N, C-alpha and C positions, 0 to 999 in steps of 0.2 A: 301222430307223434310216433317217433321211432320205437322207443322203449326196448332198445337191444335187439332190434330185428335187422340183421345185416343183409337178409334177403331183399329188403325194400331197396337198399342200395343197388344191388345187382339188377333188379327189375327195372328200376329207374333208368339204368344206363342203356337199355336197348330200344332202338327205334321200332315202331309198329305201325306203319302206314296202313290206312284202312285199305283192304284188299291185297295186301302184300305183308302178311304178319309172319312169314316163314322163320325170320331170324329169332323172333321172341318164342315162337312155338318150338324151335329147335332147342332153345335153352330150357323151356319149361318141361320138355320130354325128359331132359336129363335129372329133373328135380322132382318129377312125380313118382313116388315110390309105390306105384300100383299099376295094374294094366291099363292102358290107355287105347284109344281109337280115334280116328278122325271120321267125321260124318260126311255127307254128301256135299256140304258147302266148305268144309274145312275146319269147323269147330273142333277143338280138342276135348274129347269125352272121357270122363272117368266115372265108371259106375261100380258101385259096391255096397254092401249092407243088404239087410232084408227085413221085411216088415210088410204090414198090410197096406200101408200108404206109400205112394210113389212121390218123392220130393225131388225137385230139381233146384240147383243153385246156379245162378248164371251170373257171369261177369264179363263184360267186353274186354278184350285185351289190345284192341286197336286204338289208335289216336287220329286226330285230323290228318287229312292227307290231300297234297296237290297232285293231280294226275296230269301228266303231259298229254295234251290233245294234238298239238302240232309243233314241229321243230323246224327252225330255219337258221342255219348256222349256229350263232350263240344265243339265240332267243327261243324261249319255250312258252307257248301259249297253253293255258292249264285250266282244268275244272278243279273246284274246291269241294271236297268231301268233309263236312263237319261244321261246327257252330262257331268255332274260335275265329274272331276277326283277324283278317290279314291285312297287313300295313306295308306300305312303300318303305323299303329298306330292311324287312325281314329277310333273314338268311335261310335258304332252303337247301335241303341235302337230298340228292337222289343217289342212294347207295354210296354215300361219301363224297359224290361230286357236288360242289356248291354253286349256288346261284343267289341272286338278290331279286326280290320281288319289285317291280316297277309299275307305275300307273301312268300311261301316257297322257290321259284326259283326266285332269283333276276334278272337273266338273261332274264326271260320271265315273267315279272310282271303280265300278264293276264291270265297265265296258272295255274290252281290249286289253285285259290286264295280262302282263306277261313277266317271265322271269329272265333276267339277263344272267346267263351263265358265265362263270369265270374260267371255264374250260370248254373248248368246242367239241362237238361230236362225241359226247358222252351220254347224252339222253336220248332216248327213242320214245315215240308215242306210245302210251300205254304204261310207262314206267310210273311208279308212285313214289313220292317223296314227302318228307315232313319238314315243318318250320323247325329250325334249330332252337334248343333251349337246354341249358345245362342245369342239372340238379345240384343241390348243395344242402348242407346241414347247419343248423343254428339252434343251439342249445337243446339238442335231442330231437329236433323237428326237421323232417326231410321236406324240402321244397322242390316240387318238380312239375313239369307239364303232365297233364293227364293224371293228376295225383290221385284222384278217387279210384280210378281204374287200377293203378299200380298198387294201391294199398288193398284193394279188392283181390287182385291176383295173389298177393302175399297171403291174405287170409284164406283163399282157396287152397293154396298149397298146404297150410296148416291143417285144413279140414281133410286132407288126404290121409293124415296120420291117424284119424279118429275112427271110432267103430259105432256108427249110427245104429238106432233101433228102428230104422225105416229103410226102404229101397231108395238110396240116394244116387243121384247123378249130378256130378259137377261138370259144368259147360264152360269152358274157357272160349268165349265167343268172338268170331270174326265179324267184320263188316258192321260194326255198331253204328258207325257214322255214315253208313250207306243204307238208310231205311230200316236199320235194325235187322237185316236180312239174316245174320247168323242166329238171332234170338227166335225169329219166326220159324226157320227150319228146325231148329232144336225142339220147339214146342210141338211141331207136327210130327216129328219122329219120336220123340220120347212119350208125349202124352201124359204129363205129370198130373197128379192130383193137386199139389201145391207148389208154389214157386217162391223162392227168395231171389230177389234182384239186387245186385251190388252195383249201384249206379247213382251218380250225383246230379245228373242233368234233369231238371223238372220236364223239359220238353221230352226228353227220350224216355223218361219214366212213365209219363202219361201215355205215350205211344206203346210201351211194353205192357202197361196195365191192360190196355185195350186188346193187345194181341196175343199175349202169352200167359196172363195170370190165371185165368181159369177160376178155380174156387178159392184160391188163397193168394195174397199178394203182399209182400213186405219190401219196403224200400229202406 
């Protein structure tokens, strides 16, 4: 529920394909009123506060992505990073260039899946795109794709203005949909005593519990 948080509107408007989160990171850097840095994989790290315990709050900032594997004229064969089901007719955007997901073999919908691009020669192998989805509001509630992550990002920005009684590290995590790589790297580099994870996916939270929780875990 929005409850007067215009920041959620802004965050919901930014695409953040897994592995190519630079656009949303550039926006977040302008909104974080503290010193920040990027770690070895590209997580956005904000560390402040002091105390005996080292806490980490982690929130993924990426969303499901389709990654171009091969391109021939206006067709793009792709890999899918994420859990959201893809359907024929879904519109995909590669940095603003649009295409439509197609399934040539309906009996095997995951075989040979490709995207029919609406503009030729605008996509190259390795580019990441997202499935389109507009956000909207209804009676104070914001509806958007990757809703839990977007709300978590807004909460993390509010945490930046607080003064904790512990050594606190906020991790705006990349590549959550690619084997939780950002979370794993952050845990290895920060080595926190306790972790709070802002994440809605049961599958991912189970994975994060095993990989980064350590002595404390809250979902």
